[in-house]
C-alpha positions as CSV (number, residue, x, y, z in Angstrom):
1,X,-35.6,-3.6,1.8
2,X,-33.4,-0.7,2.9
3,X,-36.4,0.4,5.2
4,X,-36.0,-2.9,7.0
5,X,-32.3,-2.4,7.7
6,X,-30.9,-0.3,10.5
7,X,-27.5,0.8,11.6
8,X,-26.2,0.6,15.2
9,X,-23.3,2.9,16.0
10,X,-21.7,2.4,19.4
11,X,-20.3,5.8,20.4
12,X,-20.3,5.5,24.2
13,X,-16.7,4.9,25.1
14,X,-14.1,7.0,26.8
15,X,-11.6,7.1,23.8
16,X,-8.9,6.8,26.4
17,X,-6.1,5.9,24.0
18,X,-7.0,8.7,21.6
19,X,-7.1,11.3,24.4
20,X,-10.1,13.0,22.8
21,X,-13.6,11.7,22.1
22,X,-13.3,10.0,18.7
23,X,-16.9,10.5,17.6
24,X,-16.6,14.3,17.9
25,X,-13.3,14.8,16.1
26,X,-13.6,16.8,12.9
27,X,-13.3,15.0,9.6
28,X,-13.9,16.5,6.3
29,X,-16.8,19.0,6.6
30,X,-18.3,17.1,9.5
31,X,-17.2,14.9,12.4
32,X,-16.2,11.3,12.6
33,X,-19.7,10.4,13.8
34,X,-21.3,12.7,11.2
35,X,-19.4,10.9,8.4
36,X,-20.7,7.5,9.5
37,X,-24.3,8.7,9.8
38,X,-24.1,10.3,6.3
39,X,-22.7,7.0,4.9
40,X,-25.8,5.1,5.9
41,X,-28.1,7.9,4.9
42,X,-26.5,8.0,1.4
43,X,-27.2,4.3,1.1
44,X,-30.9,4.6,2.0
45,X,-30.6,3.4,5.6
46,X,-33.0,5.6,7.5
47,X,-33.0,4.0,11.0
48,X,-29.7,5.0,12.4
49,X,-29.1,4.5,16.2
50,X,-26.2,6.1,17.9
51,X,-25.5,4.6,21.3
52,X,-24.3,7.2,23.8
53,X,-22.5,7.0,27.1
54,X,-19.5,9.2,28.0
55,X,-20.3,12.9,27.3
56,X,-23.7,11.8,26.1
57,X,-25.2,15.2,25.6
58,X,-22.5,16.3,23.2
59,X,-22.8,13.1,21.2
60,X,-26.6,13.3,21.2
61,X,-26.5,16.8,19.8
62,X,-24.2,15.8,16.9
63,X,-26.3,12.6,16.2
64,X,-29.6,14.5,16.3
65,X,-28.2,17.3,14.1
66,X,-27.1,14.6,11.5
67,X,-30.5,13.0,11.5
68,X,-29.9,9.9,13.7
69,X,-31.7,8.8,16.9
70,X,-29.9,7.9,20.1
71,X,-30.1,5.3,22.8
72,X,-28.3,5.9,26.1
73,X,-26.2,3.2,27.7
74,X,-26.0,4.0,31.4
75,X,-23.6,1.1,31.8
76,X,-21.2,2.1,29.1
77,X,-18.3,1.7,31.6
78,X,-18.9,-2.1,31.2
79,X,-17.6,-2.0,27.7
80,X,-18.6,-2.1,24.0
81,X,-20.8,-5.2,24.4
82,X,-23.1,-3.4,26.7
83,X,-23.5,-0.6,24.2
84,X,-24.2,-3.1,21.4
85,X,-27.0,-4.6,23.5
86,X,-28.4,-1.1,24.1
87,X,-28.5,-0.4,20.4
88,X,-30.1,-3.8,19.7
89,X,-32.8,-3.1,22.3
90,X,-33.6,0.1,20.4
91,X,-34.3,-1.6,17.1
92,X,-37.9,-1.5,15.8
93,X,-39.9,-4.7,15.3
94,X,-39.8,-4.1,11.6
95,X,-36.0,-4.4,11.5
96,X,-34.8,-7.4,9.5
97,X,-31.1,-6.8,9.8
98,X,-28.7,-4.2,11.3
99,X,-25.2,-3.0,10.5
100,X,-22.9,-2.8,13.5
101,X,-20.6,0.1,12.9
102,X,-18.3,1.3,15.7
103,X,-17.7,5.0,15.8
104,X,-13.9,4.7,15.3
105,X,-14.2,3.3,11.7
106,X,-15.2,6.4,9.7
107,X,-13.9,5.8,6.2
108,X,-16.0,2.8,5.0
109,X,-17.3,3.6,1.5
110,X,-21.0,3.5,0.4
111,X,-20.2,0.7,-2.1
112,X,-19.4,-1.6,0.8
113,X,-22.8,-0.9,2.5
114,X,-24.6,-1.5,-0.8
115,X,-22.8,-4.7,-1.5
116,X,-23.6,-6.0,2.0
117,X,-27.3,-5.0,1.7
118,X,-27.6,-6.7,-1.7
119,X,-26.2,-9.9,-0.3
120,X,-28.5,-9.7,2.7
121,X,-31.5,-9.3,0.4
122,X,-30.5,-12.3,-1.6
123,X,-29.7,-14.4,1.6
124,X,-31.8,-13.1,4.5
125,X,-31.4,-14.3,8.1
126,X,-27.6,-14.4,7.8
127,X,-24.6,-12.6,9.1
128,X,-22.8,-10.8,6.2
129,X,-19.2,-9.8,6.6
130,X,-17.2,-7.4,4.3
131,X,-13.9,-8.9,3.4
132,X,-10.8,-7.3,1.9
133,X,-7.7,-9.3,1.1
134,X,-9.0,-12.3,3.0
135,X,-9.6,-10.3,6.2
136,X,-13.1,-9.5,7.6
137,X,-13.8,-6.0,8.6
138,X,-16.6,-3.6,9.6
139,X,-19.5,-3.3,9.5
140,X,-21.0,-6.7,9.7
141,X,-24.7,-6.9,8.7
142,X,-26.4,-9.1,11.2
143,X,-29.9,-10.6,11.0
144,X,-32.3,-9.3,13.6
145,X,-33.3,-12.9,14.3
146,X,-30.1,-13.2,16.2
147,X,-31.0,-10.3,18.5
148,X,-32.5,-12.4,21.3
149,X,-29.5,-14.7,21.3
150,X,-27.1,-11.7,21.6
151,X,-29.1,-10.1,24.4
152,X,-29.3,-13.2,26.6
153,X,-25.6,-14.0,26.4
154,X,-22.5,-12.4,28.0
155,X,-19.6,-13.7,25.9
156,X,-16.2,-13.0,27.6
157,X,-14.8,-11.8,24.3
158,X,-17.7,-9.6,23.5
159,X,-19.8,-9.7,20.4
160,X,-16.9,-10.9,18.3
161,X,-16.5,-14.0,20.4
162,X,-20.2,-14.6,20.5
163,X,-20.5,-14.3,16.7
164,X,-17.5,-16.7,16.3
165,X,-19.4,-19.2,18.5
166,X,-22.6,-18.7,16.4
167,X,-20.6,-19.5,13.3
168,X,-18.8,-22.6,14.8
169,X,-22.1,-24.0,15.9
170,X,-23.9,-23.1,12.7
171,X,-26.6,-21.3,14.6
172,X,-27.0,-18.7,11.8
173,X,-25.5,-18.9,8.2
174,X,-22.5,-16.6,7.6
175,X,-21.6,-15.1,4.2
176,X,-18.4,-13.3,3.3
177,X,-18.6,-10.6,0.6
178,X,-15.4,-9.4,-1.1
179,X,-15.4,-5.6,-1.2
180,X,-12.9,-3.1,-2.9
181,X,-12.5,-1.2,0.4
182,X,-9.4,-1.4,2.5
183,X,-11.1,1.1,4.9
184,X,-13.2,-1.7,6.4
185,X,-9.9,-2.6,8.3
186,X,-9.0,0.9,9.3
187,X,-9.9,2.1,12.8
188,X,-8.8,5.1,14.8
189,X,-7.4,4.2,18.3
190,X,-4.7,6.7,18.6
191,X,-3.9,10.3,17.5
192,X,-1.5,9.0,14.9
193,X,-4.4,6.9,13.5
194,X,-6.6,10.0,13.4
195,X,-3.9,11.9,11.4
196,X,-3.7,8.9,9.0
197,X,-7.5,9.0,8.7
198,X,-7.4,12.6,7.7
199,X,-5.0,11.8,4.9
200,X,-7.0,8.8,3.8
201,X,-10.2,10.9,3.7
202,X,-8.8,13.2,1.1
203,X,-8.5,10.2,-1.3
204,X,-11.5,8.3,-0.2
205,X,-13.1,8.7,-3.7
206,X,-10.1,7.1,-5.5
207,X,-9.3,3.3,-5.1
208,X,-5.8,2.3,-4.0
209,X,-3.9,-0.2,-6.2
210,X,-4.9,-3.1,-4.0
211,X,-8.6,-2.0,-4.2
212,X,-8.2,-1.7,-8.0
213,X,-7.1,-5.4,-8.0
214,X,-10.2,-6.4,-6.2
215,X,-12.3,-4.4,-8.7
216,X,-10.6,-5.9,-11.7
217,X,-10.2,-9.5,-10.6
218,X,-13.0,-10.1,-8.2
219,X,-15.9,-7.8,-9.0
220,X,-15.6,-7.1,-12.7
221,X,-13.5,-10.1,-13.7
222,X,-11.6,-8.3,-16.5
223,X,-10.1,-10.8,-19.1
224,X,-6.4,-11.1,-19.6
225,X,-6.2,-8.9,-22.7
226,X,-8.2,-6.2,-21.0
227,X,-5.9,-6.3,-18.0
228,X,-2.8,-6.1,-20.2
229,X,-4.2,-3.0,-21.9
230,X,-5.3,-1.4,-18.6
231,X,-1.9,-1.9,-17.0
232,X,-0.1,-0.3,-19.9
233,X,-2.4,2.7,-19.9
234,X,-1.9,3.1,-16.1
235,X,1.9,2.9,-16.5
236,X,1.9,5.5,-19.3
237,X,-0.5,7.8,-17.4
238,X,1.8,7.6,-14.3
239,X,4.8,8.4,-16.5
240,X,3.1,11.5,-18.0
241,X,2.1,12.6,-14.5
242,X,5.7,12.3,-13.4
243,X,6.9,14.3,-16.4
244,X,4.4,17.1,-15.5
245,X,5.3,17.0,-11.8
246,X,8.9,17.7,-12.8
247,X,7.9,21.0,-14.3
248,X,4.8,22.1,-12.3
249,X,4.2,22.1,-8.6
250,X,0.8,20.9,-7.5
251,X,0.2,19.1,-10.8
252,X,-1.9,16.0,-11.5
253,X,-1.9,13.2,-8.9
254,X,0.0,10.1,-10.1
255,X,-2.0,7.7,-7.8
256,X,-5.3,9.0,-9.3
257,X,-3.9,8.6,-12.8
258,X,-2.7,5.1,-12.2
259,X,-6.0,4.0,-10.6
260,X,-8.2,5.5,-13.3
261,X,-5.9,4.1,-16.0
262,X,-6.3,0.6,-14.5
263,X,-10.1,1.0,-14.4
264,X,-10.9,3.0,-17.5
265,X,-12.3,-0.1,-19.4
266,X,-14.1,-1.9,-16.6
267,X,-17.3,-1.8,-18.5
268,X,-15.8,-2.7,-21.9
269,X,-18.4,-4.6,-23.9
270,X,-21.3,-2.6,-22.6
271,X,-22.9,0.2,-24.6
272,X,-21.2,3.5,-24.0
273,X,-18.8,1.6,-21.8
274,X,-17.0,4.7,-20.5
275,X,-20.2,6.2,-19.1
276,X,-21.3,2.8,-17.7
277,X,-17.9,2.4,-16.0
278,X,-18.3,5.8,-14.5
279,X,-21.7,4.8,-13.1
280,X,-20.3,1.6,-11.6
281,X,-17.5,3.4,-9.8
282,X,-19.8,6.2,-8.5
283,X,-22.1,3.6,-7.1
284,X,-19.1,2.2,-5.2
285,X,-18.1,5.6,-3.8
286,X,-15.1,6.2,-6.2
287,X,-16.5,9.5,-7.6
288,X,-13.2,11.1,-8.6
289,X,-12.0,8.0,-10.5
290,X,-15.5,7.7,-12.0
291,X,-15.3,11.2,-13.5
292,X,-12.1,10.3,-15.3
293,X,-13.3,6.9,-16.4
294,X,-16.5,8.4,-17.8
295,X,-14.5,10.9,-19.9
296,X,-11.8,8.7,-21.4
297,X,-13.4,8.3,-24.8
298,X,-13.0,11.9,-25.8
299,X,-11.6,15.1,-24.2
300,X,-11.9,18.8,-24.7
301,X,-9.3,21.0,-23.2
302,X,-9.9,24.8,-23.4
303,X,-7.0,26.9,-24.6
304,X,-4.7,27.7,-21.7
305,X,-6.3,25.3,-19.3
306,X,-3.9,23.2,-17.2
307,X,-3.7,19.5,-17.9
308,X,-5.6,17.3,-15.3
309,X,-5.7,13.6,-14.6
310,X,-8.7,13.4,-17.0
311,X,-6.7,14.4,-20.0
312,X,-3.7,12.3,-19.0
313,X,-5.7,9.1,-18.8
314,X,-7.5,10.0,-22.0
315,X,-4.3,10.5,-24.0
316,X,-2.6,7.4,-22.4
317,X,-5.5,5.3,-23.6
318,X,-5.1,6.7,-27.1
319,X,-1.5,5.7,-27.1
320,X,-2.1,2.0,-26.2
321,X,-3.4,-0.4,-28.8
322,X,-4.0,-3.7,-27.1
323,X,-0.9,-3.8,-24.9
324,X,1.3,-2.0,-27.5
325,X,2.4,1.5,-27.2
326,X,1.6,3.4,-30.4
327,X,1.6,7.0,-31.6
328,X,-1.7,8.9,-31.4
329,X,-1.7,9.3,-35.1
330,X,-1.4,5.5,-35.7
331,X,-4.2,4.7,-33.2
332,X,-6.6,7.1,-35.0
333,X,-5.4,6.0,-38.4
334,X,-6.4,2.4,-37.5
335,X,-9.9,3.7,-36.7
336,X,-10.1,5.7,-39.9
337,X,-9.1,2.6,-41.9
338,X,-11.7,0.5,-40.1
339,X,-14.5,2.9,-41.0
340,X,-13.2,3.8,-44.4
341,X,-16.6,3.2,-46.1
342,X,-18.4,5.4,-43.6
343,X,-17.8,9.1,-44.4
344,X,-19.7,10.3,-41.4
345,X,-17.8,8.0,-39.0
346,X,-14.5,9.0,-40.5
347,X,-15.4,12.7,-40.1
348,X,-16.2,12.1,-36.4
349,X,-12.9,10.2,-35.9
350,X,-10.9,13.0,-37.5
351,X,-12.6,15.5,-35.3
352,X,-11.6,13.4,-32.3
353,X,-8.0,13.2,-33.6
354,X,-7.9,17.0,-33.8
355,X,-9.0,17.2,-30.1
356,X,-6.5,14.6,-29.2
357,X,-3.7,16.6,-30.8
358,X,-4.9,19.6,-28.8
359,X,-4.5,17.6,-25.6
360,X,-1.1,16.3,-26.8
361,X,0.1,19.8,-27.5
362,X,-0.9,21.0,-24.0
363,X,0.9,18.1,-22.3
364,X,4.0,18.6,-24.4
365,X,4.0,22.3,-23.6
366,X,3.8,21.5,-19.8
367,X,6.5,18.7,-19.9
368,X,8.8,20.2,-22.5
369,X,9.0,16.8,-24.1
370,X,7.1,14.9,-26.8
371,X,4.6,12.3,-25.7
372,X,6.3,9.8,-27.9
373,X,9.6,10.4,-26.1
374,X,7.9,10.0,-22.7
375,X,6.4,6.7,-23.8
376,X,9.6,5.5,-25.4
377,X,11.5,6.3,-22.2
378,X,9.0,4.1,-20.3
379,X,8.9,1.3,-22.8
380,X,12.1,1.5,-24.9
381,X,10.2,1.7,-28.2
382,X,6.9,3.0,-29.6
383,X,5.2,2.0,-32.8
384,X,4.4,5.0,-35.0
385,X,3.3,2.9,-38.0
């Protein structure tokens, strides 16, 4: 079905408020336009149409270099709607639906594209909108059956007004898809927006707390007990991060620790849930969080290696039983008691306890405080059994 989907990227405007052409601004190891093209390529969308206008030759060069084709809008001065129509005219007859993705919205994650495509496959001949916190964002996925209607109309409010009219009149069904992606709402109109976008790009692979809430409550529907455990692990991981930050500059990132702590058990109940949870998050574009989640069952820290977010979330999980803070020894003792009749399992648990104590020692060496004291300072008490 991906072969029947296309992406239309209007990049023909003057970028007058920005002062520089948005599509060609550097972002990461590429450009704003290059990042958007790569997004669709990563999701298996092969027909990517960049609509050019102002400084067309430069935009065409970047688009072609990134593997997209172009369609030139000679009337780009008439506004965005004219560029959208140019892109639609360039669609192939095989196209069943197209993403409409303006060139000033460069941080949408691949999970959003995949969730929209899945919804479109299940409900073809619709308009699918991504939604975050009850707000629709970009890019909508529009059925190609609406192309003729768009081309023959000149809505005063552009495509947005026309699509609103289509929805009011029930011309085409509309479906909203909740996505864990605040970046569907982030566009770059000004230089200050661009600077914010650079900062957001550096943490694109880690969900914000609001995005974590969508993941936990809407996508994965974690039960109350699981949520209570996740929140306590996240709080403890953040406290350990803060303790390390007080001793070491450039230490682990508290936001990453908190997000991975919240999400570490999203696949609980599935075989090898830590690896499965990592796969789920990678698919959504949260690669950095996925790496931590996939490793939270066990950790191996080489002698002298600095403590990272991975070890912090791992040890925080080992210090939370249900929603209670416990010592690492007590947590592992509970496991040993549970498998008392299985010598092989007990031996494996004891080996994991030894590795956990190695991580504990490294954290305590960096913080100059015991983990139990860090946890107790956060909670007021800790159960050591």
